[in-house]
KEGU-313983 format. One record per residue (C-alpha): residue number from 1; residue in three letters; x, y, z. Coordinates in Angstrom, 1 decimal, always signed. Example, Ala and Ser with C-alpha at 12.3 -4.5 7.8 and 13.67 -1.06 7.14 Angstrom:
<nodes>
NODE  resi  resn      c1      c2      c3
NODE     1   ALA   +12.3    -4.5    +7.8
NODE     2   SER   +13.7    -1.1    +7.1
</nodes>
This chain:
<nodes>
NODE  resi  resn      c1      c2      c3
NODE     1   MET   +48.1    +5.4   -54.5
NODE     2   SER   +46.7    +3.1   -57.1
NODE     3   GLU   +43.2    +3.5   -58.5
NODE     4   PRO   +40.3    +1.3   -57.3
NODE     5   ASP   +40.2    -0.7   -60.5
NODE     6   THR   +43.9    -1.4   -60.4
NODE     7   LEU   +44.6    -5.1   -60.9
NODE     8   LEU   +48.4    -5.0   -60.4
NODE     9   SER   +50.3    -2.4   -58.4
NODE    10   VAL   +54.1    -2.6   -58.3
NODE    11   ARG   +55.9    -0.4   -55.8
NODE    12   ASP   +59.6    +0.1   -55.4
NODE    13   LEU   +60.5    -3.3   -56.7
NODE    14   LYS   +64.2    -4.2   -56.4
NODE    15   VAL   +65.6    -7.4   -57.7
NODE    16   HIS   +69.4    -7.7   -56.9
NODE    17   PHE   +71.6   -10.7   -57.7
NODE    18   PRO   +74.8   -11.1   -55.6
NODE    19   THR   +77.8   -12.3   -57.6
NODE    20   ASP   +81.5   -12.7   -56.9
NODE    21   ASP   +82.1    -9.3   -58.5
NODE    22   GLY   +79.4    -7.4   -56.6
NODE    23   ILE   +75.6    -6.9   -56.7
NODE    24   VAL   +73.9    -6.9   -60.0
NODE    25   LYS   +70.9    -4.5   -59.7
NODE    26   ALA   +68.6    -5.9   -62.4
NODE    27   THR   +65.6    -4.0   -61.2
NODE    28   ASP   +66.2    -1.0   -58.9
NODE    29   GLY   +63.1    +0.7   -57.5
NODE    30   LEU   +60.4    +0.0   -60.2
NODE    31   SER   +56.8    +1.2   -59.7
NODE    32   PHE   +53.8    +1.0   -62.0
NODE    33   ASP   +50.1    +0.2   -62.1
NODE    34   LEU   +48.0    -1.9   -64.5
NODE    35   SER   +44.2    -1.9   -64.6
NODE    36   GLY   +42.0    -4.9   -65.6
NODE    37   GLY   +41.4    -5.2   -69.3
NODE    38   SER   +44.2    -2.8   -70.3
NODE    39   THR   +47.6    -3.3   -71.8
NODE    40   LEU   +50.9    -2.0   -70.5
NODE    41   GLY   +53.9    -2.0   -72.9
NODE    42   ILE   +57.4    -2.2   -71.3
NODE    43   VAL   +60.2    -1.2   -73.6
NODE    44   GLY   +63.9    -0.8   -73.5
NODE    45   GLU   +67.2    -2.3   -74.7
NODE    46   SER   +68.4    -5.7   -73.7
NODE    47   GLY   +69.6    -5.6   -70.1
NODE    48   SER   +67.2    -2.9   -68.9
NODE    49   GLY   +65.4    -5.1   -66.5
NODE    50   LYS   +62.2    -5.8   -68.4
NODE    51   SER   +62.1    -9.6   -68.2
NODE    52   VAL   +63.5    -9.8   -64.7
NODE    53   SER   +60.6    -7.6   -63.5
NODE    54   SER   +58.0    -9.9   -65.2
NODE    55   SER   +59.5   -13.1   -64.0
NODE    56   THR   +59.6   -11.7   -60.4
NODE    57   ILE   +55.8   -11.0   -60.6
NODE    58   LEU   +55.4   -14.7   -61.5
NODE    59   GLY   +57.6   -15.7   -58.6
NODE    60   LEU   +60.1   -17.3   -60.9
NODE    61   HIS   +62.9   -15.7   -58.9
NODE    62   ARG   +62.1   -18.1   -56.0
NODE    63   GLY   +64.8   -20.8   -55.6
NODE    64   THR   +67.5   -18.4   -56.9
NODE    65   ASN   +69.9   -16.2   -54.9
NODE    66   ALA   +67.9   -13.1   -55.9
NODE    67   GLN   +67.4   -10.4   -53.3
NODE    68   VAL   +63.8    -9.1   -53.8
NODE    69   SER   +62.2    -6.2   -51.9
NODE    70   GLY   +59.3    -3.9   -52.5
NODE    71   GLU   +55.6    -4.7   -53.1
NODE    72   ILE   +53.7    -6.6   -55.9
NODE    73   MET   +50.0    -6.1   -55.1
NODE    74   PHE   +47.8    -8.3   -57.3
NODE    75   GLU   +44.1    -8.3   -56.7
NODE    76   GLY   +44.8    -6.9   -53.2
NODE    77   THR   +47.4    -9.5   -52.3
NODE    78   ASP   +51.2    -8.9   -52.1
NODE    79   LEU   +52.7   -11.7   -54.2
NODE    80   LEU   +56.0   -11.3   -52.5
NODE    81   GLN   +54.5   -12.4   -49.1
NODE    82   LEU   +52.9   -15.7   -50.5
NODE    83   SER   +54.3   -19.0   -49.7
NODE    84   ASP   +55.8   -21.1   -52.5
NODE    85   GLU   +52.7   -23.3   -52.5
NODE    86   GLU   +50.4   -20.2   -52.7
NODE    87   MET   +52.4   -18.8   -55.5
NODE    88   ARG   +52.3   -22.0   -57.5
NODE    89   TRP   +48.5   -22.0   -57.2
NODE    90   ARG   +48.3   -18.4   -58.4
NODE    91   ARG   +50.8   -19.0   -61.3
NODE    92   GLY   +48.9   -20.3   -64.3
NODE    93   ARG   +45.5   -19.7   -62.9
NODE    94   ASP   +45.5   -15.9   -62.1
NODE    95   VAL   +48.7   -14.9   -63.7
NODE    96   ALA   +50.1   -16.5   -66.8
NODE    97   MET   +53.1   -15.9   -69.2
NODE    98   ILE   +53.8   -16.3   -72.9
NODE    99   PHE   +57.5   -17.0   -73.1
NODE   100   GLN   +59.9   -15.5   -75.8
NODE   101   ASP   +60.9   -18.9   -77.2
NODE   102   PRO   +58.0   -21.4   -77.2
NODE   103   LEU   +60.2   -24.2   -78.6
NODE   104   SER   +62.4   -24.1   -75.5
NODE   105   ALA   +59.4   -23.3   -73.1
NODE   106   MET   +57.6   -26.5   -74.2
NODE   107   HIS   +58.9   -30.0   -73.4
NODE   108   PRO   +60.0   -31.8   -76.5
NODE   109   TYR   +58.9   -35.3   -75.2
NODE   110   TYR   +55.3   -34.5   -74.5
NODE   111   THR   +52.6   -33.7   -77.0
NODE   112   VAL   +51.3   -30.1   -77.2
NODE   113   GLY   +47.9   -31.3   -76.0
NODE   114   ASP   +49.3   -33.1   -72.9
NODE   115   GLN   +51.2   -29.9   -71.9
NODE   116   ILE   +48.3   -27.5   -72.4
NODE   117   GLY   +45.9   -30.0   -70.6
NODE   118   GLU   +48.2   -30.3   -67.6
NODE   119   ALA   +47.9   -26.6   -67.0
NODE   120   TYR   +44.2   -27.0   -66.8
NODE   121   LEU   +44.3   -30.2   -64.7
NODE   122   VAL   +46.5   -28.6   -62.1
NODE   123   HIS   +44.0   -25.8   -61.3
NODE   124   ASN   +40.7   -27.6   -61.9
NODE   125   ASP   +39.1   -30.8   -60.5
NODE   126   VAL   +38.2   -32.4   -63.8
NODE   127   SER   +38.9   -35.6   -65.7
NODE   128   LYS   +41.6   -36.0   -68.3
NODE   129   LYS   +38.8   -36.3   -70.9
NODE   130   ALA   +37.4   -33.0   -69.9
NODE   131   ALA   +40.9   -31.4   -70.0
NODE   132   ARG   +41.5   -32.8   -73.5
NODE   133   ALA   +38.2   -31.3   -74.7
NODE   134   ARG   +39.1   -27.9   -73.1
NODE   135   THR   +42.6   -28.1   -74.8
NODE   136   ILE   +41.0   -28.8   -78.2
NODE   137   GLU   +38.6   -25.8   -77.7
NODE   138   MET   +41.5   -23.5   -76.8
NODE   139   LEU   +43.6   -24.7   -79.8
NODE   140   ASP   +40.6   -23.9   -82.0
NODE   141   ARG   +40.2   -20.5   -80.4
NODE   142   VAL   +43.8   -19.5   -81.2
NODE   143   GLY   +43.5   -20.5   -84.8
NODE   144   ILE   +45.2   -23.9   -84.9
NODE   145   PRO   +43.8   -25.8   -87.9
NODE   146   GLN   +42.3   -29.3   -87.2
NODE   147   PRO   +42.8   -28.9   -83.4
NODE   148   ASP   +41.4   -32.4   -82.7
NODE   149   ARG   +44.3   -33.9   -84.6
NODE   150   ARG   +47.0   -31.3   -83.8
NODE   151   VAL   +46.4   -31.9   -80.1
NODE   152   ASP   +48.5   -35.1   -80.3
NODE   153   ALA   +51.4   -33.4   -82.2
NODE   154   TYR   +54.7   -32.7   -80.6
NODE   155   PRO   +56.2   -29.1   -80.4
NODE   156   HIS   +58.7   -29.8   -83.2
NODE   157   GLN   +55.9   -30.7   -85.5
NODE   158   PHE   +54.4   -27.1   -85.2
NODE   159   SER   +55.7   -24.1   -87.1
NODE   160   GLY   +57.0   -21.1   -85.1
NODE   161   GLY   +53.7   -19.2   -85.4
NODE   162   MET   +51.7   -22.3   -84.4
NODE   163   ARG   +53.9   -22.9   -81.4
NODE   164   GLN   +53.4   -19.4   -80.3
NODE   165   ARG   +49.6   -19.9   -80.7
NODE   166   ALA   +49.8   -23.0   -78.6
NODE   167   MET   +51.7   -21.1   -75.9
NODE   168   ILE   +48.9   -18.5   -75.9
NODE   169   ALA   +46.3   -21.4   -75.6
NODE   170   MET   +48.2   -22.7   -72.7
NODE   171   SER   +48.5   -19.4   -70.9
NODE   172   LEU   +44.7   -18.5   -71.4
NODE   173   ILE   +43.2   -22.0   -70.7
NODE   174   ASN   +42.4   -20.9   -67.1
NODE   175   ASN   +41.1   -17.5   -67.9
NODE   176   PRO   +43.8   -15.6   -66.0
NODE   177   SER   +43.3   -12.0   -64.9
NODE   178   LEU   +46.9   -11.0   -66.0
NODE   179   LEU   +48.8   -12.2   -69.1
NODE   180   ILE   +52.5   -11.4   -69.3
NODE   181   ALA   +53.9   -11.6   -72.9
NODE   182   ASP   +57.7   -11.6   -73.0
NODE   183   GLU   +58.7   -10.6   -76.6
NODE   184   PRO   +55.8   -12.7   -78.0
NODE   185   THR   +56.5   -12.0   -81.7
NODE   186   THR   +60.4   -12.4   -81.7
NODE   187   ALA   +61.8   -14.6   -84.5
NODE   188   LEU   +58.4   -14.6   -86.3
NODE   189   ASP   +57.9   -13.2   -89.8
NODE   190   VAL   +56.0    -9.9   -90.0
NODE   191   THR   +52.8   -11.5   -91.3
NODE   192   VAL   +52.7   -14.0   -88.4
NODE   193   GLN   +53.6   -11.2   -86.0
NODE   194   ALA   +50.5    -9.3   -87.1
NODE   195   GLN   +48.4   -12.3   -86.7
NODE   196   ILE   +49.6   -13.0   -83.1
NODE   197   LEU   +49.0    -9.4   -82.1
NODE   198   ASP   +45.6    -9.4   -83.5
NODE   199   LEU   +44.9   -12.8   -81.7
NODE   200   LEU   +46.1   -11.4   -78.4
NODE   201   GLN   +43.8    -8.4   -78.7
NODE   202   ASP   +40.8   -10.5   -79.7
NODE   203   LEU   +41.4   -12.9   -76.7
NODE   204   GLN   +41.9    -9.9   -74.4
NODE   205   ARG   +38.4    -8.6   -75.4
NODE   206   GLU   +36.9   -12.1   -74.9
NODE   207   PHE   +38.5   -12.8   -71.5
NODE   208   ASN   +39.0    -9.2   -70.3
NODE   209   SER   +42.5   -10.1   -69.3
NODE   210   ALA   +45.1    -7.4   -68.5
NODE   211   ILE   +48.2    -7.7   -70.7
NODE   212   MET   +51.8    -6.7   -69.8
NODE   213   ILE   +53.7    -6.9   -73.1
NODE   214   ILE   +57.5    -6.7   -72.9
NODE   215   THR   +59.2    -5.8   -76.2
NODE   216   HIS   +61.9    -3.7   -77.9
NODE   217   ASP   +59.5    -3.1   -80.9
NODE   218   LEU   +57.8    +0.3   -80.6
NODE   219   GLY   +55.5    -0.7   -83.4
NODE   220   VAL   +54.1    -3.5   -81.3
NODE   221   VAL   +53.6    -0.9   -78.5
NODE   222   ALA   +51.8    +1.6   -80.7
NODE   223   GLU   +49.5    -1.3   -81.9
NODE   224   MET   +48.6    -2.7   -78.5
NODE   225   ALA   +49.5    -0.6   -75.4
NODE   226   ASP   +47.3    +1.8   -73.5
NODE   227   ASP   +50.3    +2.8   -71.3
NODE   228   VAL   +54.0    +2.6   -71.8
NODE   229   LEU   +56.8    +2.1   -69.3
NODE   230   VAL   +60.3    +2.9   -70.7
NODE   231   MET   +63.1    +1.1   -68.7
NODE   232   TYR   +66.8    +1.8   -68.6
NODE   233   ALA   +69.4    +0.3   -66.3
NODE   234   GLY   +66.7    -1.3   -64.1
NODE   235   ARG   +64.7    +1.8   -63.6
NODE   236   ALA   +61.7    +3.6   -65.2
NODE   237   VAL   +62.8    +6.6   -67.2
NODE   238   GLU   +59.5    +7.5   -68.7
NODE   239   TYR   +55.9    +6.3   -68.1
NODE   240   GLY   +52.5    +7.4   -69.2
NODE   241   PRO   +49.7    +7.0   -71.8
NODE   242   CYS   +50.9    +5.4   -75.0
NODE   243   LYS   +50.0    +8.2   -77.4
NODE   244   GLU   +51.5   +10.8   -75.1
NODE   245   ILE   +54.8    +8.9   -74.9
NODE   246   LEU   +55.0    +8.3   -78.6
NODE   247   THR   +54.1   +11.8   -79.7
NODE   248   HIS   +55.5   +14.0   -76.9
NODE   249   PRO   +58.4   +12.0   -75.2
NODE   250   GLU   +60.4   +14.0   -72.7
NODE   251   MET   +63.3   +11.7   -71.9
NODE   252   PRO   +66.4   +11.6   -74.2
NODE   253   TYR   +66.5    +7.8   -74.0
NODE   254   THR   +63.0    +7.5   -75.4
NODE   255   TRP   +64.0   +10.0   -78.1
NODE   256   GLY   +66.8    +7.7   -79.0
NODE   257   LEU   +64.4    +4.6   -79.2
NODE   258   LEU   +62.1    +6.5   -81.5
NODE   259   SER   +64.9    +7.9   -83.6
NODE   260   SER   +66.2    +4.5   -84.4
NODE   261   VAL   +62.9    +3.1   -85.8
NODE   262   PRO   +62.1    +3.7   -89.4
NODE   263   ASP   +58.7    +5.3   -90.2
NODE   264   LEU   +57.3    +3.5   -93.2
NODE   265   GLU   +54.5    +6.1   -93.6
NODE   266   GLY   +56.7    +9.2   -93.0
NODE   267   ASP   +59.4   +11.0   -94.8
NODE   268   THR   +61.6    +8.6   -96.7
NODE   269   ASP   +64.5   +11.1   -96.4
NODE   270   ALA   +64.4   +11.1   -92.6
NODE   271   ARG   +67.6    +9.7   -91.1
NODE   272   LEU   +67.7    +6.8   -88.5
NODE   273   ILE   +69.8    +8.0   -85.6
NODE   274   PRO   +71.2    +5.2   -83.4
NODE   275   ILE   +71.8    +5.7   -79.7
NODE   276   PRO   +75.5    +6.0   -79.3
NODE   277   GLY   +77.4    +3.7   -77.0
NODE   278   ASN   +76.3    +0.6   -75.1
NODE   279   PRO   +73.9    +0.0   -72.2
NODE   280   PRO   +75.6    +0.3   -68.8
NODE   281   SER   +76.7    -2.6   -66.7
NODE   282   LEU   +74.1    -3.3   -64.0
NODE   283   LEU   +77.1    -4.4   -61.8
NODE   284   ASN   +78.6    -0.9   -61.7
NODE   285   PRO   +76.1    +1.6   -63.2
NODE   286   PRO   +77.1    +5.3   -63.9
NODE   287   THR   +76.5    +7.8   -61.1
NODE   288   GLY   +73.7   +10.4   -61.4
NODE   289   CYS   +71.6    +9.7   -64.4
NODE   290   ALA   +72.5    +6.2   -65.8
NODE   291   PHE   +72.0    +7.5   -69.3
NODE   292   HIS   +74.3   +10.5   -69.1
NODE   293   PRO   +77.4    +8.8   -70.7
NODE   294   ARG   +75.3    +8.3   -73.9
NODE   295   CYS   +73.2   +11.4   -73.8
NODE   296   PRO   +74.0   +14.0   -76.4
NODE   297   HIS   +71.9   +16.7   -74.4
NODE   298   ARG   +73.6   +16.6   -71.0
NODE   299   ALA   +75.5   +19.9   -71.9
NODE   300   LYS   +72.1   +21.6   -71.7
NODE   301   VAL   +71.8   +20.9   -68.0
NODE   302   PRO   +73.4   +23.4   -65.7
NODE   303   GLY   +76.3   +22.2   -63.6
NODE   304   ASP   +77.1   +18.5   -63.1
NODE   305   LEU   +73.6   +17.3   -62.2
NODE   306   CYS   +73.6   +14.6   -64.8
NODE   307   THR   +76.7   +13.0   -63.5
NODE   308   THR   +76.2   +13.3   -59.8
NODE   309   GLN   +72.4   +13.3   -59.1
NODE   310   LEU   +69.8   +10.7   -60.0
NODE   311   PRO   +66.8   +12.5   -61.4
NODE   312   GLU   +63.5   +11.7   -59.8
NODE   313   LEU   +60.4   +10.8   -61.8
NODE   314   THR   +58.7   +14.2   -62.2
NODE   315   PRO   +55.5   +15.3   -64.2
NODE   316   ALA   +56.0   +16.0   -67.9
NODE   317   SER   +55.1   +19.3   -69.3
NODE   318   SER   +51.7   +17.9   -70.5
NODE   319   GLY   +50.8   +16.9   -67.0
NODE   320   GLY   +48.5   +14.0   -66.2
NODE   321   GLU   +50.0   +10.6   -65.7
NODE   322   HIS   +53.0   +11.3   -67.9
NODE   323   VAL   +56.3   +11.3   -65.9
NODE   324   LYS   +59.9   +11.4   -66.9
NODE   325   ARG   +63.3   +11.0   -65.3
NODE   326   CYS   +65.5   +13.8   -66.6
NODE   327   HIS   +67.3   +16.9   -65.5
NODE   328   LEU   +66.6   +18.9   -68.8
NODE   329   PRO   +64.9   +22.1   -67.9
NODE   330   ASP   +62.6   +22.1   -71.0
NODE   331   PRO   +62.6   +18.8   -72.8
NODE   332   ALA   +59.4   +19.4   -74.7
NODE   333   THR   +61.0   +22.3   -76.6
NODE   334   VAL   +64.2   +20.4   -77.2
NODE   335   TYR   +62.2   +17.5   -78.7
NODE   336   GLN   +60.2   +19.7   -81.0
NODE   337   THR   +63.0   +22.0   -82.2
NODE   338   GLU   +65.9   +19.5   -82.4
NODE   339   ILE   +64.8   +15.8   -82.4
NODE   340   LEU   +61.5   +15.9   -84.4
NODE   341   PRO   +63.0   +17.8   -87.4
NODE   342   GLU   +65.6   +15.1   -87.7
NODE   343   ILE   +63.5   +12.0   -87.5
NODE   344   ALA   +60.1   +13.2   -89.0
NODE   345   PRO   +60.3   +16.5   -90.7
NODE   346   ASP   +56.8   +16.2   -91.9
NODE   347   LEU   +55.4   +16.0   -88.4
NODE   348   VAL   +57.0   +19.2   -87.1
NODE   349   GLU   +54.1   +21.5   -87.9
NODE   350   ASP   +51.6   +19.0   -86.6
NODE   351   ALA   +53.5   +18.5   -83.3
NODE   352   ALA   +53.8   +22.3   -82.8
NODE   353   ALA   +50.1   +22.7   -83.4
NODE   354   THR   +49.0   +19.9   -81.1
NODE   355   THR   +48.5   +20.7   -77.4
NODE   356   PRO   +50.1   +17.8   -75.4
NODE   357   GLY   +47.2   +17.6   -73.0
NODE   358   GLU   +44.8   +16.9   -75.9
NODE   359   ASN   +46.4   +13.6   -76.9
NODE   360   ARG   +44.5   +11.2   -74.8
</nodes>
């Protein structure tokens, strides 16, 4: 059951796409909650189902051949049961999205101001003059210089960082309760990335919007997220408070993600350990645990559980809301004795001295 202050509650979401070769199970039984004003980070490799899940919440699967089931409860309403007209009314007003590539998301033939203002006109009974004033106000809030002039510029006349700011202005112009950010800092240099993340956090505090940020960058997750959902092959494989996931992960796939990220403040001699192999085909995923063909720890599991039986999401050793999908009998010990010494030798003593339940 979701908590009373839960804004979004997704239960057993399945998004399957029929093809000539079979059913592509892009999302296969996904569940999570998001409270108002908080941030959920969704991480995983390409093809894990992150973007499909978010686009389904927005209703962007409609008009395709997608087979969707489950429940997406938003402010007490199941979005999957709404008509197309009702969904269009919700989209942009209550739920908005920052797309990965603002240059392709914005129309090249219309000015930035016209496109942002249209999002306001659709959901508010105001004049074009009032919409233009609101657009200039939002461009100013997201840090666009000379917004009264830039409002008449075209997308190609903006830099990458400014286009991303304009997309944020468009998504927030109606004060939505939920903002979905799909790789919002991809293709931006690190300085602009930091500015965009700071901007999102500032605007979240101002508007009290919940944010669902989809990324492959664990640094972004550490900076912004309250909770983290790790996805693999269309399913959640680990889920819980951000600090708990980053300091006491209990799923080998999460270990792999952490092991392949450099720690600029840690031991300079620590090795980066890439995840072997490639993500599985969603058309014909492996039996049992989908990660088992790439998992270096499956020999520690008795019998053939990894190859024959899909593990359930079970509580991690730290308890609380931290859950993981793995057959390993004692993943916490494996992480502290085998993984942590490899990726961060200087943290081994600290991790051993920290009680997992004290992290949050």
